[in-house]
Structure formats: structure tokens, C-alpha cells
MARKETOR-75119 format. One record per residue (C-alpha): residue in three letters; residue number from 1; x, y, z negated. Coordinates in steps of 0.001 Angstrom, whole numbers. Example, Ala and Ser with C-alpha at 12.3 -4.5 7.8 and 13.67 -1.06 7.14 Angstrom:
PT  res  n  px  py  pz
PT  ALA  1  12300  -4500  -7800
PT  SER  2  13670  -1060  -7140
END
This chain:
PT  res  n  px  py  pz
PT  MET  1  -9669  4969  7307
PT  ALA  2  -9897  2035  5917
PT  VAL  3  -13328  2782  3603
PT  ASP  4  -14654  4494  6996
PT  TYR  5  -13679  1928  8899
PT  VAL  6  -16136  -283  6148
PT  ARG  7  -18715  2275  6251
PT  GLN  8  -18769  2238  10036
PT  ASN  9  -18614  -1464  11045
PT  MET  10  -19638  -3605  7781
PT  SER  11  -21961  -1595  5947
PT  ASP  12  -24417  -4282  6567
PT  THR  13  -21888  -6806  4824
PT  TYR  14  -19621  -5112  2267
PT  GLU  15  -19231  -2042  557
PT  VAL  16  -15744  -588  -449
PT  VAL  17  -16455  -92  -4371
PT  GLY  18  -12759  463  -5562
PT  GLY  19  -9124  -181  -4573
PT  TYR  20  -5951  -945  -6084
PT  LEU  21  -2386  567  -5693
PT  SER  22  34  -2458  -6819
PT  PRO  23  3568  -1137  -7460
PT  VAL  24  6188  -3933  -6419
PT  SER  25  8171  -5151  -9690
PT  ASP  26  11825  -4204  -10506
PT  ARG  27  13006  -7546  -9683
PT  TYR  28  12384  -7357  -5756
PT  ASN  29  15357  -5763  -5647
PT  LYS  30  14942  -3349  -3001
PT  ALA  31  17563  -776  -2796
PT  GLY  32  17242  2354  -3887
PT  LEU  33  13706  2436  -5413
PT  ALA  34  13491  4243  -9135
PT  SER  35  11858  1980  -11420
PT  ALA  36  8427  403  -11930
PT  THR  37  7850  2741  -15111
PT  HIS  38  8123  5491  -12787
PT  ARG  39  6487  4321  -9772
PT  ILE  40  3312  3462  -11826
PT  ARG  41  3345  6768  -13151
PT  MET  42  3244  8688  -9803
PT  CYS  43  876  6146  -8448
PT  GLU  44  -1353  7025  -11889
PT  LEU  45  -882  10672  -11014
PT  ALA  46  -1786  10543  -7835
PT  CYS  47  -4830  7991  -8198
PT  GLU  48  -5924  10679  -11010
PT  GLN  49  -5804  14084  -9142
PT  THR  50  -6626  12735  -5498
PT  SER  51  -9333  10295  -5363
PT  ASP  52  -12543  9447  -7159
PT  TRP  53  -12132  5439  -5639
PT  LEU  54  -7999  4142  -6069
PT  MET  55  -7142  3072  -9308
PT  VAL  56  -3600  1445  -10422
PT  ASP  57  -3270  -2347  -11649
PT  PRO  58  306  -2332  -13287
PT  TRP  59  457  -5997  -13643
PT  GLU  60  2668  -6803  -10843
PT  ALA  61  5675  -4247  -11321
PT  ILE  62  5596  -5280  -15154
PT  GLN  63  6270  -8700  -14734
PT  LYS  64  9704  -10463  -15404
PT  GLU  65  9555  -12165  -12272
PT  TYR  66  8783  -10963  -8390
PT  GLN  67  4996  -11891  -7606
PT  PRO  68  4335  -13001  -4119
PT  THR  69  1305  -11165  -2593
PT  ALA  70  -1069  -13993  -2760
PT  VAL  71  -525  -14545  -6606
PT  VAL  72  -1395  -10574  -6993
PT  LEU  73  -4209  -10894  -4818
PT  ASN  74  -5667  -13748  -7049
PT  HIS  75  -5009  -11951  -10227
PT  ILE  76  -6600  -8747  -9286
PT  THR  77  -9828  -11405  -8303
PT  THR  78  -9785  -13197  -11425
PT  SER  79  -9545  -10075  -13344
PT  VAL  80  -12380  -8403  -11558
PT  ASN  81  -14778  -11097  -11321
PT  ASP  82  -13784  -13615  -14315
PT  GLN  83  -12642  -11066  -17016
PT  LEU  84  -14720  -8538  -15802
PT  GLY  85  -17679  -10248  -14605
PT  GLY  86  -17916  -8716  -10930
PT  ILE  87  -19485  -5537  -9806
PT  SER  88  -22821  -4141  -11061
PT  ALA  89  -24990  -3668  -7909
PT  SER  90  -27572  -2531  -9228
PT  SER  91  -28016  715  -12191
PT  ASP  92  -29884  -1529  -14655
PT  PRO  93  -27214  -2958  -16699
PT  GLY  94  -28960  -6085  -17448
PT  ALA  95  -28798  -7100  -13268
PT  PRO  96  -26613  -9786  -12526
PT  LYS  97  -23435  -8919  -11204
PT  LYS  98  -22034  -10065  -7949
PT  PRO  99  -18358  -11145  -6915
PT  ALA  100  -16034  -8459  -5609
PT  GLN  101  -14296  -9341  -2558
PT  VAL  102  -10473  -8470  -2630
PT  ALA  103  -8481  -8006  589
PT  LEU  104  -5476  -6157  1257
PT  LEU  105  -4479  -3358  2805
PT  GLY  106  -1317  -2586  4750
PT  GLY  107  -170  -1396  7661
PT  SER  108  670  -3018  11504
PT  ASP  109  4322  -3408  10089
PT  LEU  110  3490  -5684  7324
PT  LEU  111  1075  -7700  9595
PT  GLN  112  4492  -7849  12207
PT  THR  113  6301  -9412  9639
PT  MET  114  3678  -11957  8628
PT  SER  115  3665  -13467  12257
PT  GLN  116  7557  -14113  11960
PT  PRO  117  7978  -17521  11781
PT  GLY  118  10094  -18177  8296
PT  VAL  119  9283  -14851  6300
PT  TRP  120  5790  -15707  4778
PT  SER  121  4526  -19568  3964
PT  LEU  122  1766  -20980  5657
PT  GLU  123  528  -21443  2222
PT  ASP  124  441  -17640  1238
PT  LEU  125  -483  -16294  4784
PT  ASP  126  -3829  -19018  4512
PT  LEU  127  -4886  -17651  1109
PT  ILE  128  -4397  -14023  1696
PT  ILE  129  -6079  -13506  5439
PT  GLY  130  -7987  -16888  5299
PT  SER  131  -9505  -16110  1891
PT  HIS  132  -9039  -12720  785
PT  GLY  133  -8814  -11073  4539
PT  ILE  134  -6739  -8028  5407
PT  PHE  135  -7177  -4535  6640
PT  VAL  136  -4383  -3558  8683
PT  ILE  137  -3902  182  9750
PT  GLU  138  -2390  1069  12863
PT  ARG  139  1590  2124  12711
PT  SER  140  3644  3395  15597
PT  GLY  141  6161  1011  16810
PT  SER  142  4153  -1741  15522
PT  ASN  143  1697  -3723  18119
PT  VAL  144  -550  -5456  16493
PT  SER  145  -1472  -7588  19635
PT  ASP  146  2163  -9019  19310
PT  ALA  147  1083  -9916  16033
PT  LEU  148  -2218  -11595  16213
PT  ALA  149  -1029  -14253  18714
PT  PRO  150  1353  -16493  16475
PT  LEU  151  -919  -16148  14030
PT  ASN  152  -3748  -17311  15667
PT  GLU  153  -1713  -20218  17008
PT  TRP  154  -1004  -21125  13499
PT  SER  155  -4254  -21227  12222
PT  GLU  156  -5517  -23173  14901
PT  LYS  157  -3291  -26109  14122
PT  MET  158  -4956  -25695  10520
PT  GLY  159  -8206  -25916  11985
PT  LYS  160  -9019  -22211  11050
PT  SER  161  -9436  -18914  12446
PT  TRP  162  -7334  -16079  10897
PT  LEU  163  -8504  -13333  13136
PT  GLU  164  -12187  -13206  12194
PT  ASN  165  -10096  -11930  8478
PT  ILE  166  -8013  -9493  10430
PT  GLN  167  -9581  -5788  10764
PT  VAL  168  -7237  -3471  12510
PT  VAL  169  -8068  6  11681
PT  ARG  170  -7558  2238  14110
PT  GLN  171  -5587  5253  13588
PT  LEU  172  -7459  8427  15244
PT  ILE  173  -4903  11136  13830
PT  ALA  174  -1144  9551  14087
PT  ASN  175  17  9629  11284
PT  ASP  176  3712  8017  10445
PT  ILE  177  4180  8892  6809
PT  SER  178  6244  5947  5202
PT  SER  179  7466  5667  1555
PT  THR  180  10858  4896  3355
PT  ARG  181  10773  7900  5450
PT  ILE  182  9652  10380  2006
PT  ARG  183  12518  8719  588
PT  GLN  184  15108  9813  2760
PT  PHE  185  13517  13284  2759
PT  LEU  186  14300  13504  -930
PT  ARG  187  17649  12163  -292
PT  TRP  188  18824  14547  2299
PT  GLY  189  17311  17576  299
PT  MET  190  14248  18053  2645
PT  SER  191  11019  19078  1262
PT  VAL  192  8218  16829  1227
PT  GLN  193  5578  19202  353
PT  TYR  194  1875  18532  2179
PT  LEU  195  3791  14828  1953
PT  LEU  196  2574  14297  -1176
PT  PRO  197  353  15150  -3820
PT  SER  198  1663  17729  -5519
PT  CYS  199  1532  15984  -8793
PT  VAL  200  3661  13685  -7443
PT  ILE  201  6365  16013  -6441
PT  GLU  202  6650  17938  -9853
PT  TYR  203  7110  14468  -11243
PT  LEU  204  9686  13399  -8906
PT  ARG  205  11750  16768  -9675
PT  GLU  206  11397  16300  -13430
PT  HIS  207  12675  12845  -13407
PT  GLN  208  15185  13914  -10167
PT  LEU  209  14260  10934  -8684
PT  TYR  210  15721  9895  -5474
PT  ARG  211  18553  12221  -5236
PT  ASP  212  21658  9504  -5111
PT  PRO  213  23712  10394  -1979
PT  VAL  214  22848  8991  1488
PT  GLU  215  25316  7605  3784
PT  ASP  216  22838  8259  7192
PT  ASN  217  22947  11546  9112
PT  HIS  218  20721  14474  8762
PT  PRO  219  18500  13869  11233
PT  LEU  220  17861  18041  11792
PT  GLY  221  21737  19122  11731
PT  ASP  222  24953  17857  11873
PT  GLY  223  25189  16007  8511
PT  LYS  224  27352  18684  6572
PT  GLY  225  25029  18395  3874
PT  LYS  226  23949  15242  3448
PT  GLY  227  24140  13481  -165
PT  LYS  228  23378  16798  -2127
PT  GLY  229  19964  15409  -2924
PT  LYS  230  18647  19056  -3724
PT  MET  231  14767  19337  -3568
PT  VAL  232  13347  22640  -3156
PT  GLU  233  9504  23022  -2921
PT  GLY  234  7088  25621  -3123
PT  ASP  235  4345  26493  -5870
PT  SER  236  1505  25389  -3561
PT  LYS  237  -1250  23167  -5062
PT  THR  238  -2425  22066  -1947
PT  ALA  239  -2138  18013  -2238
PT  GLY  240  -2198  14843  204
PT  ASP  241  -4318  12408  -458
PT  GLY  242  -2272  9283  -1311
PT  ALA  243  686  7981  -3089
PT  ARG  244  3816  7667  -432
PT  VAL  245  6258  6681  -3278
PT  ALA  246  5314  3299  -4785
END
């Protein structure tokens, strides 16, 4: 959706040449996450088999300490523009390269956290939104307008305008799939067929990931089968178009 948005609304200025999935470090200490090694591999499998423009950057995941989003964006920018020399804009190998504009892609629930006082530092927000920019995918239950108001107020106090760097991508077909919900389904023993690439489902089965017991009730029954974590899938080769498990 974000790529289509750029093609349809920003093609005079930008062209999407690639995207990175950056799994968070184990030191993020989020309950219920598989190890970084597994999450990196699942992202790699999804990118290899379902996308011709997405890649995985394992740098954040292998760090010994948690890295803020602003630091990760700076790392990717340095890697692409300084270490690789930028982006080739011509088929001529001798033509000069252009610097890439690295932006953040996230859901509107992420934007809402950015608008909550004390959750993100203003310095990090200024770097993320003011310098890099953010593409926000609509998600149900998250009001983009409510999040934009405080962000605009904070940026104006700094003499800046963040809103021009926030691109809201409307969902034409509602899609509420989230990594949290996927992990819940697996722990409830429910099928995730068609919600994940088949290669990722096979990896989850092979390594017995996200099968630990859960205490919340099963949404489709009386909860008597909760916590069993048995995942049964068909043999369909149909795959989705993203990695939802990082």
C-alpha cells in the first residue's frame, strides 16, 4: 500500500527502491517474543519468497542493548548513503549515485504512541518525523487525526512543521492482521493459514514457536482448549505478502 501511495502521489519526487525489515533486539524484553535469531530468519524467508523489494537488516536485532527507532533509522541511512555510496539512478555504472531518503513505515497505532506525552522524546520525534519522515498505514481503532494534533503542536513550538513529513496511507481494504494477534492465534492452537507466507508457517511448525500456554479465553469457544498450542495447517502453497511475526 505504501509503495502504491508513493507511485500515485509522490512519483515526481520519490521512487521506492527498497525496504528493510528490522526486527527488534531481544533486549527490548517484550513478553512472548521468539528469539532474535528466529525472528530474523522468518523475516528473511518471507522476503525471499514473497517480495522483490523487501530485505532484512539484522543489525538492530543482534545488538546487545535495545536501540531506539531514531538510532536504527540513522544506521540504515549511514549504511545506504555512506557505506554503499547511495542509490544508482542510471544504468550507467559510471553515473553518480544519489543519496537515499530513509523513512519509517508503521501503523497508525504507532503514530498514536508518538502523540502521547513522555513516551517518545521530542529529540527522537524530530529526527524520525522531521528528518526522515513517516508513512502511516491506517489501522482500525487508531484515530490518525487525534494523533496529529499534539504532534503538530509540539513541532510548531520548535518552529518546525512535522505534518508535512507524515504521509497517511488509507486502507482501501480493511486489514487488521497484527503480529500480536498472530501470536495469540498460534498459542490458542488456531490456524494462521493465509495470514502468513507458507514458508514462515512451516518454520513456526518446525521450531515449535509460540506454543506456550495462554491465560486469556479462546475467542471462538469456552476456553476449554486454551493453552494447548497445537498448530494444524493444510498443505496449501498460497502465501501472504509480508512478514507479520517480527
